C-alpha positions as CSV (number, residue, x, y, z in Angstrom):
1,M,149.3,78.7,222.8
2,E,146.4,81.0,221.8
3,Q,143.7,79.7,219.5
4,T,142.0,82.0,217.1
5,I,138.2,81.5,216.9
6,T,136.7,82.1,213.5
7,F,133.2,81.9,212.0
8,P,132.6,81.9,208.2
9,G,136.1,83.3,207.7
10,T,135.7,86.1,210.3
11,K,137.8,86.4,213.4
12,I,135.7,86.4,216.5
13,G,138.2,86.2,219.3
14,T,141.2,84.4,220.8
15,K,141.5,82.1,223.8
16,S,144.3,80.3,225.6
17,P,144.0,76.5,226.4
18,G,142.2,76.0,229.7
19,S,141.0,79.6,229.9
20,N,138.0,81.6,228.9
21,V,137.9,83.6,225.7
22,K,139.8,86.9,225.7
23,D,139.8,89.7,223.1
24,I,136.3,88.9,221.9
25,N,135.2,91.0,218.9
26,R,131.8,91.8,220.3
27,S,130.6,93.7,217.3
28,T,131.3,90.5,215.2
29,L,129.3,88.4,217.7
30,I,126.3,90.7,217.3
31,R,126.7,90.5,213.6
32,V,126.8,86.7,213.7
33,Q,123.7,86.6,215.9
34,R,121.9,88.7,213.3
35,I,123.0,86.4,210.5
36,A,122.1,83.3,212.4
37,S,118.6,84.4,213.4
38,S,115.8,86.3,211.7
39,D,114.3,87.5,215.0
40,V,114.5,91.0,216.2
41,S,114.4,91.4,220.0
42,I,113.6,94.8,221.7
43,S,114.5,94.8,225.4
44,F,113.1,97.5,227.6
45,V,113.7,99.0,231.1
46,P,110.5,100.7,232.2
47,D,112.2,103.4,234.3
48,R,114.5,104.4,231.4
49,V,111.6,104.4,228.9
50,A,109.5,106.6,231.1
51,F,112.4,108.9,231.8
52,W,113.3,109.5,228.1
53,L,109.6,109.9,227.1
54,G,109.1,112.4,229.9
55,A,112.2,114.3,228.9
56,V,111.0,114.6,225.3
57,A,107.5,115.7,226.5
58,L,109.0,118.4,228.7
59,L,111.2,119.6,225.8
60,L,108.2,119.9,223.6
61,V,106.2,121.8,226.3
62,F,109.1,124.3,226.8
63,S,109.5,124.6,223.0
64,S,105.8,125.5,222.6
65,A,106.0,128.0,225.5
66,A,109.1,129.6,224.0
67,V,107.8,130.1,220.5
68,L,104.5,131.4,221.7
69,T,106.2,133.9,224.0
70,A,108.6,134.9,221.2
71,D,105.6,135.4,218.9
72,Y,103.9,137.6,221.4
73,L,107.0,139.7,222.1
74,T,107.5,140.3,218.3
75,G,103.9,141.4,217.9
76,Y,103.0,138.4,215.8
77,N,104.9,139.9,212.9
78,S,107.9,137.6,212.6
79,V,107.6,135.1,209.7
80,V,110.3,132.8,211.0
81,I,108.8,132.7,214.5
82,H,105.3,132.1,213.1
83,K,106.6,129.1,211.2
84,L,108.2,127.8,214.5
85,V,104.8,128.3,216.2
86,K,103.2,126.1,213.5
87,L,105.9,123.5,214.2
88,F,105.8,123.4,218.0
89,D,102.5,124.9,219.2
90,L,100.8,122.3,221.4
91,D,97.4,123.5,220.3
92,L,98.0,123.0,216.6
93,E,97.6,119.8,214.6
94,V,100.0,117.8,212.4
95,N,103.2,119.1,214.0
96,V,106.0,117.8,216.2
97,P,103.9,117.6,219.5
98,T,101.1,115.9,217.6
99,F,103.3,113.2,216.1
100,F,104.9,112.6,219.5
101,S,101.4,112.2,221.1
102,V,100.4,109.9,218.3
103,G,103.5,107.8,219.0
104,L,102.7,107.6,222.7
105,L,99.1,106.5,222.0
106,L,100.2,103.9,219.5
107,T,102.8,102.5,222.0
108,A,100.1,102.3,224.7
109,S,97.8,100.5,222.2
110,M,100.6,98.0,221.2
111,L,101.4,97.2,224.9
112,L,97.7,96.7,225.7
113,A,97.5,94.4,222.7
114,V,100.5,92.4,224.0
115,V,98.8,92.1,227.4
116,T,95.6,91.0,225.6
117,A,97.4,88.3,223.7
118,I,99.2,86.9,226.8
119,V,96.0,86.9,228.9
120,R,94.1,85.2,226.1
121,K,96.8,82.6,225.7
122,R,96.8,81.9,229.4
123,K,93.0,81.9,229.5
124,G,93.0,84.7,232.0
125,K,90.3,87.2,232.9
126,H,89.0,90.2,231.1
127,V,90.5,89.5,227.7
128,L,87.8,91.6,226.0
129,G,88.5,94.5,228.5
130,W,92.1,94.6,227.6
131,A,91.3,94.4,223.9
132,I,88.8,97.2,224.1
133,L,91.4,99.4,225.8
134,S,93.9,98.6,223.0
135,G,91.4,99.4,220.3
136,G,90.4,102.6,222.2
137,F,94.0,103.9,222.3
138,L,94.4,103.0,218.6
139,F,91.4,105.1,217.8
140,M,92.6,108.0,220.0
141,A,95.9,107.9,218.0
142,F,93.9,108.4,214.8
143,D,91.8,111.1,216.5
144,E,94.9,112.9,217.7
145,L,96.1,113.1,214.1
146,A,92.7,113.8,212.4
147,S,90.9,115.8,215.2
148,A,87.8,113.8,214.5
149,H,86.3,114.7,217.9
150,E,86.1,118.4,217.0
151,R,83.6,117.5,214.3
152,L,81.1,116.8,217.1
153,I,81.1,120.4,218.3
154,E,78.6,122.0,215.8
155,P,76.2,119.0,215.8
156,M,76.1,119.1,219.7
157,R,75.6,122.9,219.7
158,A,72.7,122.4,217.3
159,V,71.2,119.7,219.5
160,M,71.5,121.9,222.6
161,G,70.1,124.8,220.7
162,I,72.6,127.2,222.2
163,E,75.6,128.7,220.4
164,N,77.6,129.7,223.5
165,L,77.4,126.9,226.1
166,G,79.9,128.3,228.6
167,I,82.1,125.6,229.9
168,F,80.6,123.3,227.2
169,Y,81.8,125.7,224.5
170,Y,83.7,122.8,223.0
171,A,80.6,120.7,223.0
172,W,82.3,117.5,222.1
173,V,83.0,117.1,225.8
174,I,79.3,116.4,226.5
175,P,79.3,112.9,224.8
176,A,82.9,112.4,226.0
177,I,81.9,112.8,229.6
178,G,79.0,110.4,229.1
179,L,81.3,107.8,227.5
180,C,83.8,108.1,230.3
181,L,81.0,107.5,232.9
182,V,79.8,104.4,231.0
183,L,83.3,103.0,230.7
184,G,84.2,103.8,234.3
185,V,81.2,101.8,235.6
186,S,81.7,98.9,233.2
187,Y,85.4,98.6,234.1
188,I,84.9,98.4,237.9
189,K,85.2,94.6,238.0
190,F,88.2,94.8,235.6
191,L,90.0,97.2,238.0
192,V,89.1,95.2,241.1
193,D,90.7,92.1,239.7
194,L,94.0,93.8,239.0
195,P,96.9,93.8,241.4
196,A,96.5,96.8,243.8
197,K,99.7,98.6,242.5
198,T,98.7,98.2,238.9
199,R,95.1,99.3,239.6
200,N,96.2,102.4,241.4
201,L,98.6,103.4,238.7
202,L,96.1,102.8,235.9
203,M,93.5,105.0,237.8
204,L,96.1,107.7,238.3
205,A,97.0,107.6,234.6
206,A,93.4,107.7,233.5
207,T,92.7,110.7,235.9
208,M,95.7,112.6,234.5
209,F,94.8,111.9,230.8
210,L,91.0,112.6,231.1
211,G,91.6,115.5,233.5
212,G,93.6,117.1,230.8
213,A,91.7,116.0,227.7
214,V,88.2,116.6,229.0
215,G,88.5,118.5,232.3
216,L,90.7,121.4,231.2
217,E,88.9,121.5,227.9
218,L,86.0,122.9,229.9
219,F,88.0,125.8,231.2
220,E,89.5,126.4,227.8
221,G,85.9,126.9,226.6
222,V,85.4,129.6,229.2
223,F,88.6,131.5,228.3
224,A,88.5,130.9,224.6
225,S,88.4,134.6,224.0
226,N,91.4,135.3,226.3
227,L,94.5,134.1,224.4
228,L,96.9,134.2,227.4
229,F,94.7,132.2,229.7
230,Y,93.7,129.9,226.9
231,N,97.3,129.1,226.0
232,V,98.1,128.4,229.7
233,F,95.2,125.9,230.0
234,V,96.2,124.3,226.7
235,T,99.8,123.8,228.0
236,F,98.6,122.2,231.2
237,E,96.1,120.1,229.2
238,E,98.8,118.7,227.0
239,C,101.2,118.1,230.0
240,L,98.5,116.0,231.7
241,E,97.6,114.1,228.5
242,M,101.2,113.2,227.7
243,G,102.1,112.6,231.3
244,G,99.1,110.3,231.7
245,V,100.0,108.2,228.7
246,I,103.6,108.0,229.7
247,L,102.5,106.8,233.1
248,L,100.3,104.2,231.4
249,I,103.2,103.0,229.3
250,W,105.4,102.7,232.4
251,T,102.7,100.8,234.3
252,L,102.1,98.4,231.4
253,L,105.8,97.6,231.1
254,R,106.1,97.0,234.8
255,F,102.9,94.9,234.7
256,L,104.4,92.7,231.9
257,Q,107.6,92.3,233.9
258,D,106.1,91.6,237.3
259,N,103.2,89.3,236.2
260,F,104.5,87.6,233.0
261,N,108.3,88.0,233.4
262,L,108.4,89.7,230.0
263,N,111.5,91.9,229.6
264,S,111.6,92.1,225.8
265,L,109.5,91.9,222.7
266,N,110.5,89.5,219.9
267,F,109.6,90.0,216.3
268,D,110.1,87.1,213.8
269,L,111.0,88.6,210.4
270,S,111.9,85.3,208.8
271,T,110.5,84.3,205.4
272,G,110.5,80.9,203.7
273,D,113.2,78.5,204.6
274,S,114.9,81.1,206.9
275,R,112.6,80.0,209.7
276,S,114.7,76.9,210.1
277,S,118.0,78.8,210.2
278,E,120.5,77.5,212.7
279,R,121.1,79.4,215.9
280,Y,124.5,79.7,217.5
281,S,125.4,80.2,221.1
282,I,128.8,81.2,222.5
283,K,129.5,77.6,223.2
284,D,128.6,76.5,219.7
285,L,131.1,79.0,218.3
286,G,133.9,77.6,220.4
287,L,134.1,80.7,222.6
288,Q,133.8,78.8,225.9
289,S,136.4,76.5,227.2
């Protein structure tokens, strides 16, 4: 004789004596779990995360190239295409590619903060190093949105006393290169203490990101007056930047899995007495014989 399993008046499934549950209403089970707990758990698969982030990045790159090509072919006279350029041009600010890049940088900052918290709790090495990286990516997310680094261009030109600096036309790269050198030297011990695979991937991600953000910016300064070459360099720059951050995100997710056995992030949204809410397992609900 089949037995109907219910919970707060809701049918969850049926089972026969001596057998496992059949005909489980899985959507109800999910609903019960949400009612019984105030935690939100986000599971992740690094390869899938990287794949979908990469797919979105490529879509944005192709969208930018398409609208810029269409704008050129129409003689820059189409109002509709010009609006699409504003929406998808990789070189412009406060548009779809910008918000995606900000999201990538914030994600990297969050994952670095998670690593920082775990390493600190386990009294591991280089807690400050992880924390600085997390804060650095948080600042870069703000900078991506506000373009704060570009405000250094005119002051640096004034300091150098030259208006056209050639490859240093975008003069903010001068202090940026100095900062990269200082950080590179100060993080040698940090990198040496990492697992070899993680170290190599982090160095590759940094090379991609900085090669685009700083390296190709030098060439953009040389070809600033040539719109075609300038747009080509901008496209490669953004590809390297987004690719570098996506690789970093994938590396951090793998690092969390391999070293801390962390496959999901849990967020406790409980308030007041809900913290003591009872949790129910399949066995507690009578769904296991």
